[in-house]
C-alpha positions as CSV (number, residue, x, y, z in Angstrom):
1,M,-189.7,-16.7,-72.0
2,A,-187.8,-20.0,-71.5
3,L,-185.7,-18.4,-68.7
4,L,-188.9,-16.9,-67.1
5,V,-190.5,-20.4,-67.0
6,I,-187.4,-22.0,-65.5
7,A,-186.7,-19.2,-63.0
8,S,-190.3,-19.2,-61.9
9,C,-190.1,-22.9,-61.1
10,Q,-186.9,-22.4,-59.1
11,L,-188.5,-19.5,-57.2
12,M,-191.5,-21.6,-56.3
13,V,-189.4,-24.4,-55.0
14,V,-186.9,-22.2,-53.1
15,L,-189.3,-19.8,-51.5
16,D,-191.4,-22.8,-50.2
17,I,-188.6,-23.4,-47.7
18,T,-189.2,-20.1,-46.0
19,I,-192.8,-19.1,-46.9
20,V,-194.1,-21.8,-44.5
21,N,-191.9,-20.6,-41.6
22,I,-194.0,-17.4,-41.1
23,A,-197.2,-19.5,-41.0
24,L,-196.0,-22.1,-38.4
25,P,-197.7,-20.5,-35.3
26,D,-201.1,-20.4,-37.2
27,I,-200.6,-24.0,-38.4
28,Q,-199.9,-25.1,-34.8
29,R,-203.1,-23.5,-33.6
30,S,-205.2,-24.8,-36.5
31,L,-204.1,-28.4,-36.6
32,D,-203.1,-28.9,-32.9
33,F,-199.4,-29.6,-33.5
34,S,-197.2,-30.0,-30.5
35,T,-194.1,-27.7,-30.5
36,T,-191.8,-30.7,-31.2
37,S,-193.8,-32.1,-34.1
38,L,-194.3,-28.6,-35.6
39,A,-190.7,-28.6,-36.7
40,W,-191.5,-31.5,-39.1
41,V,-193.7,-29.2,-41.2
42,V,-190.4,-27.8,-42.4
43,N,-188.3,-30.9,-42.0
44,A,-190.6,-33.2,-43.9
45,Y,-190.0,-31.0,-47.0
46,T,-186.2,-30.7,-46.3
47,L,-185.7,-34.4,-45.8
48,T,-187.2,-35.6,-49.1
49,F,-186.0,-32.6,-51.1
50,G,-182.4,-33.1,-49.9
51,G,-182.5,-36.9,-50.1
52,L,-183.8,-37.2,-53.7
53,L,-181.9,-34.4,-55.4
54,L,-179.2,-36.7,-56.9
55,L,-181.8,-39.1,-58.2
56,G,-183.9,-36.2,-59.6
57,G,-181.1,-34.7,-61.6
58,R,-180.1,-38.1,-63.1
59,V,-183.7,-39.0,-64.1
60,G,-183.9,-35.9,-66.3
61,D,-180.7,-36.9,-68.1
62,I,-182.1,-40.3,-69.0
63,L,-185.8,-39.7,-69.6
64,G,-185.7,-36.2,-71.1
65,R,-185.4,-33.0,-69.0
66,R,-188.5,-31.2,-70.2
67,R,-190.7,-34.2,-69.6
68,V,-189.3,-34.8,-66.1
69,F,-189.4,-31.0,-65.3
70,I,-193.1,-30.9,-66.0
71,F,-193.7,-34.1,-64.0
72,G,-191.8,-32.6,-61.0
73,V,-193.8,-29.3,-61.2
74,L,-197.2,-31.1,-61.4
75,L,-196.3,-33.3,-58.5
76,F,-195.3,-30.2,-56.5
77,V,-198.7,-28.6,-57.4
78,L,-200.6,-31.7,-56.3
79,A,-198.8,-31.9,-53.0
80,S,-199.4,-28.1,-52.4
81,L,-203.1,-28.6,-53.0
82,L,-203.3,-31.5,-50.7
83,G,-201.3,-29.7,-48.0
84,G,-203.6,-26.7,-48.2
85,L,-206.6,-29.0,-47.7
86,A,-205.0,-30.9,-44.8
87,Q,-207.3,-31.5,-41.8
88,N,-204.8,-33.0,-39.4
89,E,-201.1,-33.3,-38.6
90,A,-200.5,-36.5,-40.6
91,Q,-202.1,-35.2,-43.8
92,L,-200.0,-32.0,-43.8
93,L,-196.7,-33.8,-43.1
94,A,-197.4,-36.3,-45.9
95,A,-198.2,-33.5,-48.3
96,R,-195.0,-31.6,-47.3
97,A,-192.9,-34.8,-47.9
98,L,-194.5,-35.1,-51.4
99,Q,-193.7,-31.5,-52.1
100,G,-190.1,-32.3,-51.4
101,V,-190.2,-35.1,-53.9
102,G,-191.6,-32.8,-56.6
103,G,-189.0,-30.1,-55.7
104,A,-186.2,-32.7,-55.9
105,I,-187.2,-33.7,-59.4
106,A,-188.0,-30.1,-60.7
107,S,-185.1,-28.1,-59.2
108,P,-182.0,-29.9,-60.6
109,T,-183.8,-30.4,-63.9
110,A,-184.5,-26.7,-64.1
111,L,-180.8,-25.9,-63.6
112,S,-179.7,-28.4,-66.2
113,L,-182.3,-26.9,-68.6
114,V,-180.6,-23.5,-68.3
115,S,-177.3,-25.2,-69.3
116,T,-178.9,-27.0,-72.3
117,T,-181.3,-24.2,-73.5
118,F,-178.8,-21.3,-73.6
119,Q,-175.7,-21.2,-75.7
120,E,-172.4,-21.2,-73.8
121,G,-171.0,-17.6,-73.4
122,P,-172.7,-14.3,-72.5
123,E,-176.2,-15.7,-73.1
124,R,-175.7,-18.5,-70.6
125,N,-173.9,-16.3,-68.2
126,R,-176.9,-14.0,-68.0
127,A,-179.3,-16.9,-67.6
128,F,-177.2,-18.3,-64.8
129,G,-177.2,-14.8,-63.2
130,V,-181.0,-14.8,-63.1
131,F,-181.2,-18.4,-61.9
132,A,-178.7,-17.8,-59.1
133,A,-180.4,-14.5,-58.0
134,V,-183.7,-16.4,-57.7
135,S,-182.0,-19.3,-55.8
136,A,-180.3,-17.0,-53.3
137,G,-183.1,-14.4,-53.0
138,G,-186.1,-16.7,-53.0
139,G,-185.9,-17.2,-49.2
140,A,-186.4,-13.5,-48.6
141,I,-189.3,-13.3,-51.0
142,G,-190.8,-16.3,-49.2
143,L,-190.7,-14.5,-45.9
144,L,-192.5,-11.5,-47.4
145,A,-195.1,-13.6,-49.3
146,G,-195.7,-15.7,-46.2
147,G,-196.3,-12.6,-44.1
148,I,-198.8,-11.1,-46.6
149,L,-200.7,-14.4,-47.0
150,V,-200.9,-15.2,-43.3
151,E,-201.9,-11.7,-42.3
152,W,-204.4,-11.1,-45.1
153,L,-205.8,-14.6,-45.7
154,N,-204.8,-17.6,-43.7
155,W,-202.0,-20.2,-43.4
156,R,-203.5,-22.5,-46.1
157,W,-202.7,-20.0,-48.8
158,V,-198.9,-20.3,-48.3
159,L,-199.5,-23.7,-50.0
160,F,-202.5,-22.9,-52.3
161,V,-200.4,-20.1,-53.9
162,N,-198.2,-22.7,-55.6
163,V,-201.2,-24.3,-57.5
164,P,-201.9,-21.5,-60.1
165,I,-198.2,-20.7,-60.4
166,G,-197.2,-24.3,-61.0
167,L,-200.0,-25.0,-63.5
168,L,-198.9,-21.9,-65.5
169,I,-195.3,-23.2,-65.5
170,A,-196.4,-26.7,-66.6
171,L,-198.6,-25.2,-69.4
172,A,-195.9,-22.8,-70.6
173,T,-193.0,-25.3,-70.6
174,P,-193.9,-27.3,-73.8
175,R,-194.4,-24.0,-75.7
176,F,-191.1,-22.2,-74.7
177,I,-188.7,-25.0,-73.8
178,K,-187.4,-27.6,-76.2
179,E,-187.0,-31.2,-75.1
180,S,-183.4,-32.1,-74.4
181,E,-181.7,-35.0,-76.1
182,R,-182.4,-38.2,-74.2
183,H,-179.5,-40.4,-73.1
184,P,-181.2,-43.8,-72.6
185,G,-179.2,-46.6,-71.1
186,H,-178.6,-48.5,-68.0
187,F,-180.3,-46.9,-65.0
188,D,-178.1,-47.2,-61.9
189,I,-180.7,-48.6,-59.5
190,A,-178.2,-49.6,-56.8
191,G,-176.7,-46.1,-57.0
192,A,-180.1,-44.4,-56.9
193,L,-181.2,-46.4,-53.8
194,T,-177.9,-46.0,-51.9
195,S,-177.6,-42.3,-52.7
196,T,-181.2,-41.6,-51.7
197,V,-181.1,-43.6,-48.5
198,G,-177.6,-42.1,-47.6
199,M,-178.7,-38.5,-48.2
200,V,-182.0,-39.0,-46.3
201,L,-180.1,-40.4,-43.3
202,L,-177.5,-37.5,-43.5
203,V,-180.1,-34.8,-43.7
204,Y,-182.1,-36.4,-40.9
205,G,-179.0,-36.6,-38.7
206,F,-178.5,-32.8,-39.1
207,I,-182.2,-32.1,-38.4
208,R,-182.1,-34.4,-35.3
209,A,-178.9,-32.8,-34.1
210,A,-180.5,-29.3,-34.3
211,Q,-183.5,-30.5,-32.2
212,E,-182.0,-33.1,-29.8
213,G,-178.3,-32.3,-29.7
214,W,-175.2,-33.9,-31.1
215,R,-174.9,-36.6,-28.4
216,D,-178.4,-37.9,-29.0
217,T,-178.3,-41.7,-29.7
218,L,-180.5,-41.4,-32.8
219,T,-178.5,-38.5,-34.1
220,I,-175.2,-40.5,-33.8
221,A,-176.9,-43.6,-35.3
222,S,-178.2,-41.6,-38.3
223,F,-174.7,-40.2,-39.0
224,V,-173.1,-43.6,-38.7
225,A,-175.7,-45.2,-41.0
226,A,-175.3,-42.4,-43.5
227,V,-171.5,-42.9,-43.6
228,V,-171.9,-46.6,-44.1
229,V,-174.6,-46.3,-46.9
230,L,-172.7,-43.5,-48.7
231,A,-169.5,-45.5,-48.6
232,V,-171.5,-48.3,-50.3
233,F,-172.8,-45.8,-52.7
234,I,-169.2,-44.7,-53.7
235,L,-168.2,-48.4,-54.2
236,V,-171.3,-48.9,-56.4
237,E,-170.5,-45.8,-58.4
238,R,-166.9,-46.8,-59.0
239,R,-168.1,-50.1,-60.5
240,S,-171.1,-48.9,-62.5
241,R,-170.9,-48.4,-66.2
242,Q,-173.4,-45.5,-66.1
243,P,-173.3,-44.1,-62.6
244,I,-176.0,-41.8,-61.2
245,T,-173.1,-39.6,-60.0
246,P,-170.0,-39.8,-62.1
247,L,-167.2,-39.6,-59.5
248,H,-164.7,-38.3,-62.0
249,M,-166.4,-34.9,-61.6
250,F,-164.7,-34.6,-58.2
251,A,-161.3,-35.0,-59.9
252,D,-161.7,-31.5,-61.3
253,R,-160.3,-29.3,-58.5
254,N,-162.5,-26.3,-59.6
255,R,-165.7,-28.4,-59.4
256,A,-164.7,-30.0,-56.1
257,G,-163.8,-26.6,-54.7
258,T,-167.1,-25.2,-55.8
259,Y,-169.0,-27.9,-53.9
260,G,-167.0,-27.1,-50.8
261,I,-167.7,-23.3,-51.1
262,M,-171.4,-24.0,-51.6
263,L,-171.5,-26.2,-48.5
264,C,-170.1,-23.3,-46.4
265,L,-172.2,-20.5,-47.9
266,A,-175.4,-22.4,-47.7
267,A,-174.8,-22.8,-44.0
268,A,-174.3,-19.0,-43.7
269,I,-177.4,-18.0,-45.7
270,F,-179.7,-20.5,-43.9
271,G,-178.5,-19.2,-40.6
272,M,-178.8,-15.5,-41.5
273,F,-182.5,-15.9,-42.5
274,F,-183.3,-18.1,-39.5
275,F,-181.7,-16.0,-36.7
276,L,-182.5,-12.5,-38.2
277,T,-186.2,-13.6,-38.4
278,L,-186.1,-14.5,-34.7
279,F,-184.3,-11.2,-33.9
280,V,-186.6,-8.8,-35.8
281,Q,-189.8,-10.4,-34.6
282,N,-188.9,-11.2,-30.9
283,V,-186.5,-8.4,-30.0
284,L,-187.5,-5.6,-32.5
285,G,-191.2,-6.5,-32.2
286,F,-191.9,-6.7,-36.0
287,S,-195.1,-8.4,-37.1
288,P,-194.9,-11.2,-39.6
289,L,-195.7,-8.8,-42.5
290,A,-193.2,-6.2,-41.3
291,A,-190.6,-8.9,-40.9
292,G,-191.3,-10.0,-44.5
293,F,-190.8,-6.4,-45.8
294,A,-187.6,-6.1,-43.7
295,F,-186.0,-8.9,-45.8
296,L,-187.2,-7.5,-49.1
297,P,-183.9,-5.5,-49.7
298,V,-182.0,-8.9,-49.6
299,S,-183.5,-10.1,-52.8
300,A,-182.9,-6.7,-54.6
301,V,-179.2,-6.6,-53.6
302,I,-178.7,-10.3,-54.4
303,A,-180.0,-9.5,-57.9
304,V,-177.5,-6.6,-58.1
305,G,-174.6,-8.8,-57.1
306,A,-175.7,-11.5,-59.5
307,G,-176.0,-9.0,-62.3
308,L,-172.5,-7.6,-61.7
309,A,-171.0,-11.1,-61.6
310,S,-172.7,-12.3,-64.8
311,R,-171.7,-9.1,-66.6
312,F,-168.0,-9.2,-65.8
313,L,-167.4,-12.9,-65.5
314,P,-166.1,-13.3,-69.1
315,T,-163.5,-10.6,-68.4
316,Y,-162.2,-11.5,-65.0
317,G,-163.4,-15.1,-64.5
318,P,-165.3,-16.5,-61.6
319,K,-162.5,-16.7,-59.0
320,P,-162.4,-12.9,-58.1
321,F,-166.2,-12.9,-57.5
322,M,-165.9,-16.1,-55.4
323,V,-163.3,-14.5,-53.2
324,V,-164.8,-11.0,-53.0
325,G,-168.3,-12.4,-52.5
326,A,-167.2,-14.6,-49.6
327,I,-165.3,-11.7,-48.0
328,L,-168.3,-9.4,-48.3
329,A,-170.6,-12.1,-46.7
330,A,-168.1,-12.6,-43.9
331,G,-168.0,-8.8,-43.3
332,G,-171.8,-8.6,-43.2
333,L,-172.0,-11.4,-40.7
334,S,-169.2,-10.0,-38.6
335,W,-171.1,-6.7,-38.4
336,L,-174.2,-8.6,-37.3
337,T,-172.4,-10.0,-34.3
338,L,-172.4,-6.5,-32.8
339,T,-176.3,-6.4,-32.5
340,D,-177.7,-6.0,-29.0
341,V,-181.1,-5.3,-27.4
342,H,-180.7,-1.6,-28.1
343,S,-180.1,-2.2,-31.9
344,T,-182.5,-0.9,-34.5
345,Y,-183.3,-2.2,-37.9
346,A,-182.0,0.8,-39.8
347,G,-178.9,1.2,-37.6
348,S,-177.8,-2.3,-37.0
349,V,-179.5,-4.8,-39.3
350,L,-180.1,-3.3,-42.7
351,G,-176.5,-2.3,-43.5
352,P,-174.8,-5.7,-42.7
353,M,-177.7,-7.5,-44.4
354,L,-177.1,-5.6,-47.6
355,V,-173.3,-6.2,-47.5
356,F,-174.0,-9.9,-47.0
357,S,-176.5,-10.0,-49.8
358,L,-174.2,-8.3,-52.3
359,G,-171.6,-11.0,-51.7
360,M,-174.1,-13.8,-51.9
361,G,-175.3,-12.6,-55.3
362,M,-171.8,-12.7,-56.7
363,E,-171.2,-16.1,-55.2
364,F,-174.2,-17.9,-56.5
365,V,-173.7,-17.0,-60.1
366,S,-170.0,-17.9,-60.0
367,L,-170.6,-21.2,-58.2
368,T,-173.5,-22.2,-60.5
369,L,-171.4,-21.4,-63.6
370,M,-168.3,-23.2,-62.3
371,A,-170.2,-26.3,-61.2
372,L,-171.7,-26.8,-64.7
373,S,-168.8,-25.6,-66.8
374,N,-167.3,-28.1,-69.2
375,V,-169.8,-30.8,-68.2
376,S,-170.9,-33.2,-71.0
377,P,-174.6,-33.0,-71.9
378,L,-175.0,-36.6,-70.6
379,E,-173.9,-35.5,-67.1
380,T,-175.5,-32.1,-66.8
381,G,-178.4,-33.4,-64.6
382,A,-175.9,-35.2,-62.3
383,A,-173.8,-32.0,-61.9
384,S,-177.0,-30.0,-61.2
385,G,-178.2,-32.5,-58.6
386,L,-174.9,-32.5,-56.8
387,L,-174.8,-28.7,-56.6
388,N,-178.4,-28.6,-55.2
389,A,-177.7,-31.4,-52.8
390,T,-174.5,-29.7,-51.5
391,Q,-176.6,-26.5,-50.9
392,Q,-179.3,-28.4,-49.1
393,V,-176.9,-30.5,-46.9
394,G,-174.8,-27.5,-46.2
395,G,-177.8,-25.5,-45.1
396,S,-179.0,-28.4,-42.8
397,L,-175.5,-29.0,-41.4
398,G,-174.8,-25.4,-40.9
399,L,-178.1,-24.6,-39.2
400,S,-177.7,-27.5,-36.8
401,I,-174.2,-26.2,-35.8
402,L,-175.5,-22.6,-35.5
403,V,-178.4,-23.7,-33.4
404,T,-176.1,-25.5,-31.1
405,M,-173.9,-22.4,-30.8
406,Y,-177.1,-20.3,-30.1
407,G,-178.3,-22.8,-27.5
408,T,-175.0,-22.8,-25.6
409,A,-174.6,-19.0,-25.6
410,S,-178.2,-18.3,-24.7
411,R,-178.1,-20.8,-21.8
412,N,-174.9,-19.1,-20.5
413,E,-176.6,-15.7,-20.8
414,A,-179.8,-16.9,-19.1
415,E,-177.7,-18.0,-16.0
416,K,-176.4,-14.4,-15.8
417,Q,-179.9,-12.8,-16.2
418,I,-181.8,-15.0,-13.7
419,P,-180.4,-13.4,-10.5
420,D,-181.3,-9.9,-11.8
421,F,-184.8,-11.2,-12.9
422,L,-185.5,-12.7,-9.5
423,A,-184.4,-9.5,-7.7
424,Q,-186.9,-7.4,-9.7
425,A,-189.7,-9.9,-10.5
426,T,-193.2,-9.8,-9.0
427,P,-194.5,-12.9,-7.2
428,A,-196.6,-13.8,-10.2
429,E,-193.6,-13.5,-12.6
430,R,-191.5,-15.8,-10.3
431,L,-194.3,-18.3,-10.2
432,N,-194.6,-18.3,-14.0
433,F,-190.8,-18.7,-14.4
434,R,-190.8,-21.7,-12.1
435,R,-193.6,-23.3,-14.1
436,T,-192.3,-22.6,-17.6
437,G,-188.5,-22.0,-17.1
438,Q,-188.8,-19.0,-19.6
439,L,-187.6,-15.5,-18.7
440,P,-190.0,-12.7,-19.7
441,A,-188.9,-9.5,-21.6
442,P,-186.6,-7.6,-21.3
443,W,-184.4,-10.5,-19.8
444,S,-185.5,-12.8,-22.6
445,D,-184.3,-10.3,-25.2
446,E,-180.9,-10.3,-23.6
447,V,-180.8,-14.1,-23.8
448,L,-181.9,-14.3,-27.4
449,T,-179.6,-11.6,-28.6
450,A,-176.6,-13.2,-26.9
451,G,-177.4,-16.5,-28.7
452,V,-178.0,-14.9,-32.1
453,S,-174.7,-13.0,-31.8
454,A,-172.8,-16.2,-31.1
455,A,-174.5,-17.9,-34.1
456,F,-173.4,-15.1,-36.4
457,V,-169.8,-15.5,-35.2
458,M,-169.9,-19.2,-36.4
459,A,-171.7,-18.2,-39.6
460,A,-168.9,-15.7,-40.3
461,I,-166.3,-18.4,-39.8
462,F,-168.1,-20.5,-42.5
463,T,-167.8,-17.7,-45.0
464,V,-164.1,-17.1,-44.2
465,L,-163.6,-20.8,-44.9
466,A,-165.4,-20.4,-48.2
467,A,-163.0,-17.5,-49.1
468,L,-160.0,-19.6,-48.2
469,I,-161.2,-22.5,-50.5
470,A,-161.8,-20.0,-53.3
471,I,-158.3,-18.5,-52.9
472,I,-156.4,-21.8,-52.5
473,V,-158.4,-24.3,-54.7
474,I,-160.0,-22.5,-57.6
475,Q,-157.9,-22.0,-60.7
476,V,-159.3,-20.3,-63.8
477,R,-157.6,-21.4,-67.0
478,P,-157.5,-19.4,-70.2
479,S,-159.8,-22.0,-71.8
480,D,-162.4,-21.2,-69.1
481,L,-162.4,-17.5,-69.9
482,E,-162.7,-18.3,-73.6
483,R,-165.7,-20.5,-72.9
484,L,-167.3,-17.8,-70.8
485,K,-166.9,-15.4,-73.7
486,G,-168.7,-17.9,-76.0
487,G,-165.6,-18.8,-78.0
488,T,-164.5,-22.2,-79.1
489,V,-161.7,-24.0,-77.2
490,P,-159.3,-25.9,-79.3
491,G,-159.5,-29.6,-78.5
492,G,-162.1,-28.9,-75.8
493,G,-165.9,-29.0,-75.3
């Protein structure tokens, strides 16, 4: 029951990233969003969620993880209710930002609760397997849930649905989860401020790059400011007696490698969901509900991969699953680069999507376990926050790079398609093209498919890089295997 409560919270937080995507057209019509400002319905959540993760993880260590977990869930519930009731653009964006704050408090605390609630060994391995499957597969479930709610009810229910779920989680938590030992002491205010401001600037830079390009003045300024503030953060942490992020965790090559792998894989999975959603709806002609069902196998296969990894981790260690998982993900994405306007869901999308998902299921269990392995109880929240922050920043960074690749390839393809379009178009179609600059189908399908294929090439490169990091950097020691089996390690934790 404790695992059900924790996993339900993580599912609620993770699927919120994608459940709103399906509802964006309805939100735009209902609240009169411009196309530019509509992106901030997603970005307002991403910005606060990514920016506050390190702080959220550390607060649980100091004030008690169960207490902080409940507060984060209730804040998320309140923000969801306010968002569902929003009557204008400003109210919805403020509510989405507040949702991100609640998620940043609840998510790393939930992960650290898994580490402190379940005994090290097979029990914790299984718990991490469930948590990782939810983290990786929640996006696909969000697409399905969003499609159902928008098609059967209206866009407001993609936010209202969090209210009863969150209240049940908050009520069940005191009954099934014990309060963790508090580690009171000096709270690193300077570290908290610099890490939060630095992360917000970094995530904003990636968001801005995806929208306005890498040469945009504000994009460059955001990255420069982020580097300066994060450099100050590192200096502060080196001098702090009780840092918000103990830097010595990066001295462990396995943990540092884990963060690098997560950075690459988050970029790939964010990109896969984003571009396949575009492809199946715009080229294959799927409705929002059909698109949601199209992604449902992703969650099932991720669960299979996570189950396999958690079952055999004590025998083989995490490294084989990190390597094989990244290779499978790379294979699936490479297969997706072959899609064209004549592709079908069953013939060209389902197969590579399942191969990719199996690899990601293996990866997320192994990465979660490695990131929190051999971490002292005092620093579990910090380690959880770092893993979550790496996933969020990797997703934002990767998506901005993939969108840039998509834009370049689609513009090049459009230049090839325009002469053919002008030769066949009616006078009305030519007039509309001069007015909007947008090619109609089937020429637009060719343009979008070329861009999506190029984006998948870059996503596959990210996963190959993850495989190389796993092969070169990760080293599994006999003591690590003993710990995974639940045994005691002489002279170790």
